[in-house]
C-alpha positions in Angstrom: 95.9 67.7 110.1 93.0 69.8 108.9 92.3 73.5 108.9 90.0 73.2 112.2 93.0 72.0 114.1 94.9 74.9 112.7 92.4 77.5 113.8 92.3 75.7 117.3 96.0 76.3 117.5 95.8 79.8 116.5 93.1 80.6 119.0 95.2 79.1 121.7 98.5 80.9 120.5 96.5 84.3 120.4 94.9 83.8 123.8 97.9 82.4 125.6 95.7 80.3 127.6 94.0 77.1 126.6 90.9 77.6 129.0 90.3 81.0 127.4 91.0 79.7 123.9 88.5 76.7 124.8 85.8 79.3 126.0 86.1 81.4 122.7 86.0 78.4 120.4 83.0 77.0 122.3 84.4 73.8 123.3 85.8 72.2 126.6 89.2 72.6 127.6 90.1 68.9 127.8 88.9 68.5 124.0 90.9 71.5 122.9 94.2 70.5 125.0 93.5 66.7 123.3 93.5 68.4 119.8 96.6 70.5 120.5 98.5 67.4 121.9 97.6 65.5 118.8 98.6 68.3 116.6 102.2 68.2 118.3 102.3 64.6 117.9 101.6 64.8 114.3 104.3 67.4 113.9 106.6 65.8 116.2 107.4 69.0 117.9 106.1 70.7 120.9 104.6 73.9 120.0 103.9 75.2 123.7 105.6 75.6 126.8 102.9 75.0 129.4 102.6 76.6 132.9 99.8 76.5 135.4 98.1 79.6 133.9 99.6 80.6 130.5 101.1 78.8 127.4 103.7 80.5 125.4 105.1 79.3 122.0 108.4 77.6 121.5 110.7 78.4 118.6 108.8 75.6 116.7 105.4 77.0 117.7 106.4 80.5 116.5 107.4 79.1 113.1 104.0 77.1 112.9 102.0 80.0 113.9 103.4 82.1 111.1 102.7 79.3 108.7 99.3 78.7 110.1 98.3 82.2 109.6 99.6 82.1 105.8 97.4 79.1 105.5 94.3 80.9 106.8 95.2 83.7 104.7 95.4 81.4 101.6 92.2 79.6 102.5 90.3 82.8 102.9 91.6 84.2 99.5 90.8 80.9 97.7 87.2 80.9 99.2 86.7 84.3 98.0 88.0 83.9 94.6 85.9 80.8 94.1 82.8 82.5 95.3 83.2 85.7 93.3 81.1 84.3 90.4 81.7 85.7 86.9 81.9 89.4 87.6 85.4 90.4 88.3 85.5 90.6 91.9 87.9 89.7 94.8 90.9 91.2 96.5 94.3 91.5 94.8 97.2 91.4 97.3 99.9 93.8 96.3 103.2 94.1 98.3 106.0 96.8 98.2 107.8 99.3 100.0 107.0 102.8 100.8 108.3 104.3 97.7 107.9 107.4 95.6 106.6 105.1 92.7 103.9 103.8 94.8 101.8 107.0 94.1 102.0 106.1 90.5 100.9 102.5 91.3 98.1 103.9 93.3 96.7 106.0 90.6 96.6 102.9 88.4 94.7 101.1 90.9 92.1 103.8 91.0 91.7 103.6 87.4 91.4 100.0 87.4 88.7 100.2 90.3 86.6 102.6 88.3 86.1 100.0 85.7 85.8 97.0 88.4 84.5 98.2 91.5 84.1 94.9 93.2 87.8 94.5 93.1 89.9 95.7 96.1 93.4 95.9 96.8 95.2 94.9 99.9 98.7 96.7 99.8 101.2 95.1 102.3 104.6 96.9 102.8 107.9 95.3 103.6 111.4 94.8 102.5 112.0 93.3 99.2 113.0 89.8 100.6 109.8 89.6 102.7 107.6 90.8 99.9 109.3 88.3 97.4 108.9 85.4 100.2 105.1 86.1 100.5 104.8 86.1 96.5 106.5 82.6 96.5 103.9 81.5 99.0 101.1 82.9 96.9 100.1 85.4 99.6 100.9 88.4 97.2 99.7 88.7 93.8 101.9 91.6 92.6 104.6 93.8 93.9 106.3 97.1 93.4 110.0 96.4 94.0 113.3 98.5 93.9 116.3 96.5 92.8 118.0 94.5 93.7 115.5 91.5 93.1 115.6 88.4 91.1 114.2 89.9 87.8 114.6 86.5 86.0 112.2 84.7 88.4 109.7 87.8 88.7 108.3 89.3 85.4 109.0 92.9 85.9 108.1 96.1 84.3 109.8 99.4 85.0 107.6 102.0 86.5 108.6 105.8 86.2 107.7 108.2 88.7 106.5 110.7 85.9 104.5 108.1 83.9 100.8 109.0 83.2 98.5 106.6 81.5 
């Protein structure tokens, strides 16, 4: 399995139609159908329910889509990190909930960006379990979390709403 085939799968899943996805990918419908069938064979699972005009994801297809999107994100992040050169640049993925302490964190980000204008932050909100799951997958670099979370597994620094520095 390679990223090209994963890209094909995602295009088909997003379009909900193999013919439309093939046109978007500038390939023939039979070629795309064959690639998707080979992917299903490799995974040992049906990813799509096919009808005459539409395709829908099976439960395995839904799981694979989520993982495929994560793989695409990681690949893009890796390419960006590698191509950024010597100057501190790139995107830092930060996760957390919508908390009062977030304003303190945002002020720290602004100070950092003044010194490093080519570093950007992608703030992803979610519940603690989802944020830590994305950290485990390498999709989030740092997080602002509220307890309970595994403070042994994740290095933590307390943030106080009134902190200034």
